[in-house]
C-alpha positions as CSV (number, residue, x, y, z in Angstrom):
1,M,48.9,6.0,32.0
2,A,46.0,5.8,29.3
3,F,43.1,7.7,29.2
4,P,40.1,7.2,26.6
5,R,40.0,9.1,23.7
6,S,37.8,12.2,23.3
7,S,37.3,15.4,21.6
8,G,36.0,19.4,22.5
9,I,36.0,22.7,21.7
10,L,38.4,25.9,22.8
11,L,35.8,28.8,23.6
12,H,36.2,31.2,25.6
13,P,33.0,32.2,27.7
14,T,33.0,35.8,26.5
15,S,32.9,34.5,22.8
16,L,29.6,33.6,23.6
17,P,26.5,34.9,22.2
18,G,24.5,37.5,24.5
19,P,22.2,40.8,24.6
20,Y,24.7,42.5,27.0
21,G,27.8,43.0,25.2
22,I,29.8,40.0,26.3
23,G,29.5,36.4,26.5
24,E,28.7,35.2,30.0
25,L,28.4,31.7,31.8
26,G,24.6,32.0,31.9
27,P,21.7,30.6,29.5
28,E,24.0,31.1,26.3
29,A,26.3,28.5,27.9
30,F,23.7,25.9,29.1
31,Q,23.0,25.8,25.8
32,F,26.4,25.6,24.2
33,I,27.1,22.7,26.9
34,D,23.8,21.1,25.7
35,F,25.2,21.3,21.8
36,L,28.7,20.2,22.8
37,F,27.0,16.7,24.1
38,E,24.6,16.3,21.2
39,A,27.6,16.7,19.5
40,G,29.4,13.8,21.1
41,Q,31.7,16.2,22.1
42,S,33.2,15.5,25.9
43,L,35.1,18.4,26.5
44,W,34.7,22.2,26.6
45,Q,38.7,24.0,27.1
46,V,38.4,27.8,28.2
47,L,40.8,29.8,28.5
48,P,41.5,31.6,32.0
49,L,38.8,33.3,33.4
50,G,40.4,35.6,35.6
51,P,39.4,39.8,35.5
52,T,41.6,41.1,32.7
53,G,43.9,43.5,32.8
54,Y,46.1,45.6,30.2
55,G,44.2,45.3,26.8
56,D,41.1,43.5,28.0
57,S,43.2,40.2,27.5
58,P,42.6,36.7,29.7
59,Y,45.9,35.9,30.0
60,A,46.5,40.1,31.2
61,S,44.6,38.6,34.3
62,F,45.1,41.0,37.7
63,S,44.3,37.9,39.9
64,A,45.1,34.2,39.5
65,F,42.2,33.4,41.9
66,A,39.6,36.2,41.4
67,G,36.8,35.3,38.4
68,N,35.9,38.0,36.2
69,P,32.4,39.8,37.0
70,L,31.9,40.6,33.4
71,L,31.0,36.9,33.4
72,I,28.4,37.1,35.8
73,S,24.4,36.6,33.6
74,P,22.1,39.4,34.3
75,D,19.6,36.8,33.3
76,L,20.6,34.4,36.3
77,L,20.8,37.3,38.4
78,E,17.2,38.0,37.2
79,K,16.3,34.8,37.9
80,D,17.3,34.9,41.4
81,G,15.0,37.8,42.0
82,L,18.7,40.5,42.5
83,L,17.4,41.9,39.0
84,S,14.4,42.8,37.4
85,R,12.8,43.0,33.7
86,K,13.2,46.8,33.9
87,D,17.1,46.6,35.0
88,L,17.6,44.5,31.6
89,K,15.2,46.2,29.6
90,T,17.6,49.8,28.0
91,L,20.3,47.9,26.7
92,P,23.4,50.0,25.1
93,S,23.9,48.7,21.3
94,F,26.4,46.7,21.3
95,P,28.3,45.2,18.8
96,E,27.6,41.3,17.8
97,T,30.5,40.0,16.4
98,Y,33.3,41.1,18.9
99,V,33.3,43.0,22.8
100,E,33.5,46.6,23.5
101,Y,35.0,46.7,27.0
102,G,35.0,50.1,27.2
103,D,30.8,49.9,26.9
104,V,30.2,46.2,28.6
105,I,32.1,47.3,32.0
106,P,30.3,50.5,32.7
107,F,26.9,48.9,32.0
108,K,27.5,45.4,33.8
109,T,29.2,47.2,36.7
110,K,26.3,49.4,36.9
111,L,23.9,46.0,36.9
112,L,26.0,44.4,39.4
113,H,26.2,46.7,41.6
114,K,22.0,47.1,41.5
115,A,22.5,43.5,42.2
116,Y,24.5,43.8,45.5
117,E,22.3,46.2,46.3
118,T,19.4,44.3,46.0
119,F,20.6,41.6,48.0
120,N,21.7,43.6,51.1
121,A,18.4,45.0,51.4
122,D,15.7,42.2,50.2
123,A,17.8,38.3,50.1
124,S,15.8,36.0,51.7
125,S,17.1,34.1,54.8
126,G,18.7,30.9,52.2
127,Q,20.3,33.5,50.1
128,K,22.4,34.8,53.1
129,V,23.1,31.6,54.4
130,D,24.6,30.4,51.1
131,F,26.5,33.2,51.2
132,E,27.9,33.2,54.8
133,R,28.7,29.0,53.8
134,F,30.1,30.3,50.3
135,C,32.7,33.0,51.8
136,N,33.0,30.4,54.9
137,E,34.1,27.6,52.7
138,N,36.4,29.9,50.5
139,S,37.8,32.1,52.9
140,S,41.1,31.0,52.4
């Protein structure tokens, strides 16, 4: 089987820059994809994207099926109306060159709980329909 020649890069999304202490699948990921395209690259290889276990390693996941909630972008949750600018205003002082999971996990968990509460209280009918469809399509 012949495949066309291609090239790309290996980069885990947690290594992307961003204000929330860990790289995410949000605006910075979209910018990275644009960069790859402009650089003539055709592949973005990532490490496992599940929730991390012991040592915060992507290879020590608690699940082969679940996604890592730390990869959820607060900026995209704000865009969807599930978080407010006020929710994102006060940020801890995160290191810029590595992920400090002990600080990131409680911060992001609090934001995700807030988004969940907002969804339950204020989701539009379209958001609720989309959520139900997602749940039904992925119930297995």
